[in-house]
Every structure is written in C-alpha cells, then in structure tokens.
DOSE-948215 format. One record per atom (N, C-alpha, C): residue number from 1; residue in one letter; chain; atom name; x, y, z. Coordinates in nm, 2 decimals. Layout:
# DOSE-948215
n|res|chain|atom|u|v|w
NUM|A|A|CA|X|Y|Z
...
# end
This chain:
# DOSE-948215
n|res|chain|atom|u|v|w
1|M|A|N|2.29|-1.00|1.00
1|M|A|CA|2.30|-0.86|1.04
1|M|A|C|2.24|-0.85|1.18
2|T|A|N|2.30|-0.78|1.27
2|T|A|CA|2.25|-0.77|1.41
2|T|A|C|2.16|-0.64|1.42
3|L|A|N|2.08|-0.64|1.53
3|L|A|CA|1.99|-0.53|1.55
3|L|A|C|2.07|-0.40|1.57
4|S|A|N|2.18|-0.41|1.64
4|S|A|CA|2.27|-0.29|1.66
4|S|A|C|2.32|-0.23|1.53
5|E|A|N|2.34|-0.32|1.43
5|E|A|CA|2.38|-0.27|1.30
5|E|A|C|2.27|-0.20|1.23
6|L|A|N|2.15|-0.25|1.24
6|L|A|CA|2.03|-0.19|1.18
6|L|A|C|2.00|-0.06|1.25
7|Q|A|N|2.02|-0.05|1.38
7|Q|A|CA|1.99|0.08|1.45
7|Q|A|C|2.08|0.20|1.41
8|K|A|N|2.19|0.17|1.34
8|K|A|CA|2.27|0.28|1.29
8|K|A|C|2.23|0.33|1.16
9|K|A|N|2.13|0.27|1.09
9|K|A|CA|2.09|0.31|0.96
9|K|A|C|1.96|0.39|0.96
10|D|A|N|1.95|0.49|0.87
10|D|A|CA|1.83|0.57|0.86
10|D|A|C|1.72|0.49|0.79
11|I|A|N|1.60|0.50|0.83
11|I|A|CA|1.49|0.43|0.77
11|I|A|C|1.42|0.53|0.68
12|V|A|N|1.41|0.50|0.55
12|V|A|CA|1.35|0.59|0.45
12|V|A|C|1.23|0.52|0.38
13|N|A|N|1.12|0.59|0.37
13|N|A|CA|1.00|0.54|0.31
13|N|A|C|1.01|0.56|0.15
14|V|A|N|1.00|0.45|0.08
14|V|A|CA|1.01|0.45|-0.07
14|V|A|C|0.89|0.53|-0.13
15|F|A|N|0.78|0.53|-0.06
15|F|A|CA|0.66|0.60|-0.12
15|F|A|C|0.68|0.75|-0.14
16|D|A|N|0.74|0.82|-0.04
16|D|A|CA|0.76|0.96|-0.04
16|D|A|C|0.90|1.01|-0.02
17|G|A|N|1.00|0.92|0.00
17|G|A|CA|1.14|0.95|0.02
17|G|A|C|1.17|1.02|0.15
18|K|A|N|1.07|1.02|0.24
18|K|A|CA|1.10|1.08|0.37
18|K|A|C|1.17|0.99|0.47
19|R|A|N|1.25|1.05|0.55
19|R|A|CA|1.32|0.97|0.66
19|R|A|C|1.22|0.95|0.77
20|L|A|N|1.20|0.83|0.81
20|L|A|CA|1.11|0.80|0.92
20|L|A|C|1.18|0.80|1.05
21|G|A|N|1.31|0.78|1.06
21|G|A|CA|1.39|0.78|1.18
21|G|A|C|1.49|0.67|1.18
22|R|A|N|1.51|0.62|1.30
22|R|A|CA|1.60|0.50|1.32
22|R|A|C|1.53|0.40|1.41
23|I|A|N|1.57|0.27|1.39
23|I|A|CA|1.52|0.16|1.47
23|I|A|C|1.57|0.18|1.61
24|V|A|N|1.48|0.17|1.71
24|V|A|CA|1.53|0.18|1.85
24|V|A|C|1.50|0.05|1.92
25|D|A|N|1.41|-0.03|1.87
25|D|A|CA|1.38|-0.15|1.94
25|D|A|C|1.31|-0.25|1.84
26|A|A|N|1.29|-0.37|1.89
26|A|A|CA|1.22|-0.47|1.81
26|A|A|C|1.13|-0.55|1.90
27|M|A|N|1.02|-0.59|1.86
27|M|A|CA|0.92|-0.67|1.93
27|M|A|C|0.94|-0.81|1.88
28|V|A|N|0.96|-0.91|1.97
28|V|A|CA|0.99|-1.04|1.93
28|V|A|C|0.89|-1.13|2.00
29|S|A|N|0.84|-1.23|1.92
29|S|A|CA|0.74|-1.33|1.97
29|S|A|C|0.81|-1.42|2.07
30|D|A|N|0.72|-1.50|2.14
30|D|A|CA|0.78|-1.60|2.23
30|D|A|C|0.87|-1.70|2.17
31|D|A|N|0.84|-1.73|2.04
31|D|A|CA|0.93|-1.83|1.97
31|D|A|C|1.05|-1.77|1.90
32|G|A|N|1.07|-1.64|1.93
32|G|A|CA|1.19|-1.57|1.87
32|G|A|C|1.18|-1.51|1.74
33|M|A|N|1.06|-1.50|1.68
33|M|A|CA|1.04|-1.44|1.55
33|M|A|C|1.02|-1.28|1.57
34|I|A|N|1.08|-1.21|1.48
34|I|A|CA|1.06|-1.06|1.49
34|I|A|C|0.92|-1.03|1.44
35|L|A|N|0.84|-0.96|1.53
35|L|A|CA|0.71|-0.92|1.49
35|L|A|C|0.71|-0.78|1.42
36|H|A|N|0.78|-0.69|1.47
36|H|A|CA|0.80|-0.56|1.41
36|H|A|C|0.92|-0.48|1.48
37|F|A|N|0.96|-0.38|1.40
37|F|A|CA|1.07|-0.29|1.45
37|F|A|C|1.00|-0.16|1.50
38|I|A|N|1.05|-0.10|1.60
38|I|A|CA|1.00|0.03|1.65
38|I|A|C|1.10|0.14|1.60
39|V|A|N|1.04|0.23|1.52
39|V|A|CA|1.13|0.34|1.46
39|V|A|C|1.09|0.47|1.53
40|E|A|N|1.19|0.53|1.59
40|E|A|CA|1.17|0.66|1.65
40|E|A|C|1.22|0.77|1.56
41|P|A|N|1.13|0.87|1.54
41|P|A|CA|1.17|0.98|1.45
41|P|A|C|1.28|1.07|1.52
42|K|A|N|1.35|1.14|1.43
42|K|A|CA|1.44|1.24|1.49
42|K|A|C|1.36|1.33|1.58
43|R|A|N|1.42|1.37|1.69
43|R|A|CA|1.35|1.45|1.80
43|R|A|C|1.33|1.59|1.75
44|L|A|N|1.22|1.62|1.68
44|L|A|CA|1.19|1.75|1.64
44|L|A|C|1.06|1.79|1.72
45|F|A|N|1.05|1.91|1.76
45|F|A|CA|0.94|1.96|1.84
45|F|A|C|0.84|2.02|1.75
46|Y|A|N|0.72|1.96|1.74
46|Y|A|CA|0.61|2.01|1.65
46|Y|A|C|0.49|2.05|1.73
47|F|A|N|0.47|2.18|1.74
47|F|A|CA|0.35|2.23|1.81
47|F|A|C|0.33|2.17|1.94
48|F|A|N|0.44|2.16|2.02
48|F|A|CA|0.44|2.11|2.16
48|F|A|C|0.42|1.96|2.17
49|H|A|N|0.43|1.89|2.06
49|H|A|CA|0.42|1.74|2.06
49|H|A|C|0.54|1.68|1.99
50|F|A|N|0.59|1.57|2.04
50|F|A|CA|0.69|1.50|1.96
50|F|A|C|0.62|1.41|1.86
51|K|A|N|0.69|1.39|1.75
51|K|A|CA|0.63|1.29|1.65
51|K|A|C|0.63|1.16|1.72
52|E|A|N|0.53|1.07|1.69
52|E|A|CA|0.52|0.95|1.76
52|E|A|C|0.60|0.84|1.69
53|E|A|N|0.63|0.73|1.76
53|E|A|CA|0.70|0.61|1.71
53|E|A|C|0.62|0.55|1.60
54|V|A|N|0.69|0.48|1.51
54|V|A|CA|0.63|0.40|1.40
54|V|A|C|0.67|0.26|1.41
55|E|A|N|0.58|0.17|1.38
55|E|A|CA|0.61|0.03|1.38
55|E|A|C|0.61|-0.02|1.24
56|I|A|N|0.72|-0.09|1.20
56|I|A|CA|0.74|-0.15|1.07
56|I|A|C|0.76|-0.30|1.08
57|T|A|N|0.70|-0.37|0.99
57|T|A|CA|0.72|-0.52|1.00
57|T|A|C|0.84|-0.55|0.91
58|Y|A|N|0.89|-0.68|0.93
58|Y|A|CA|1.00|-0.72|0.85
58|Y|A|C|0.96|-0.72|0.70
59|Q|A|N|0.83|-0.75|0.67
59|Q|A|CA|0.78|-0.75|0.53
59|Q|A|C|0.78|-0.61|0.47
60|D|A|N|0.78|-0.51|0.55
60|D|A|CA|0.78|-0.37|0.50
60|D|A|C|0.92|-0.33|0.44
61|I|A|N|1.02|-0.40|0.49
61|I|A|CA|1.16|-0.37|0.45
61|I|A|C|1.18|-0.42|0.30
62|K|A|N|1.22|-0.33|0.22
62|K|A|CA|1.24|-0.37|0.08
62|K|A|C|1.39|-0.38|0.04
63|K|A|N|1.48|-0.30|0.11
63|K|A|CA|1.62|-0.31|0.07
63|K|A|C|1.70|-0.26|0.19
64|I|A|N|1.80|-0.33|0.23
64|I|A|CA|1.89|-0.28|0.33
64|I|A|C|2.02|-0.24|0.27
65|G|A|N|2.05|-0.11|0.27
65|G|A|CA|2.18|-0.06|0.21
65|G|A|C|2.28|-0.04|0.31
66|Q|A|N|2.39|0.02|0.27
66|Q|A|CA|2.50|0.05|0.35
66|Q|A|C|2.47|0.15|0.46
67|D|A|N|2.39|0.25|0.43
67|D|A|CA|2.36|0.36|0.52
67|D|A|C|2.21|0.37|0.55
68|V|A|N|2.12|0.31|0.47
68|V|A|CA|1.98|0.33|0.48
68|V|A|C|1.91|0.20|0.47
69|V|A|N|1.78|0.19|0.53
69|V|A|CA|1.69|0.08|0.51
69|V|A|C|1.57|0.14|0.44
70|L|A|N|1.54|0.09|0.32
70|L|A|CA|1.42|0.13|0.24
70|L|A|C|1.30|0.05|0.28
71|V|A|N|1.19|0.12|0.31
71|V|A|CA|1.07|0.05|0.35
71|V|A|C|0.95|0.10|0.28
72|E|A|N|0.85|0.01|0.26
72|E|A|CA|0.72|0.06|0.20
72|E|A|C|0.63|0.07|0.32
73|F|A|N|0.60|0.19|0.36
73|F|A|CA|0.53|0.22|0.48
73|F|A|C|0.41|0.31|0.45
74|T|A|N|0.29|0.27|0.49
74|T|A|CA|0.18|0.36|0.49
74|T|A|C|0.12|0.39|0.63
75|R|A|N|0.08|0.50|0.66
75|R|A|CA|0.03|0.54|0.79
75|R|A|C|-0.09|0.46|0.84
76|S|A|N|-0.16|0.39|0.75
76|S|A|CA|-0.28|0.32|0.79
76|S|A|C|-0.25|0.19|0.86
77|K|A|N|-0.13|0.15|0.88
77|K|A|CA|-0.09|0.03|0.95
77|K|A|C|-0.11|0.05|1.09
# end
C-alpha cells in the first residue's frame, strides 16, 4: 500500500470511535523506516485555534480497511 492510498482514508480511534483526521505526511528515518505518520484533523475552527496535528506510529495502527484506518491512540503520546 502506498502513502497516497493511506492519505485517502479516515483515521479513527478505536478507544472512542472519533475521527482523528487524515494522514498528511510521514516521518522516515535515514534508513527508510517509517517513524510515524502525521494526521491532520478536519479543519474546524475551535475558539480561534485550529486543532493540532497528531502523530501516530505504525504500531498504533490496528486495522486498515477499505475506507478507514483504525488506530489505538491516546493523547499522552
């Protein structure tokens, strides 16, 4: 699967069922390993601030479906 295919899928947290956004970028190490994906939330304006980006690791991904990617994500990361 390519990064561009992943970028078309919604990222959903299995803990609360909320949509985190979509993958917009990936951080890659010098040896070509994916360190984490950068997920940008849907652009909603909350009290004059945009919601911030989220970083998920490859290990956070639990299932890649046809339309969504299910992740186990906690804010403490």
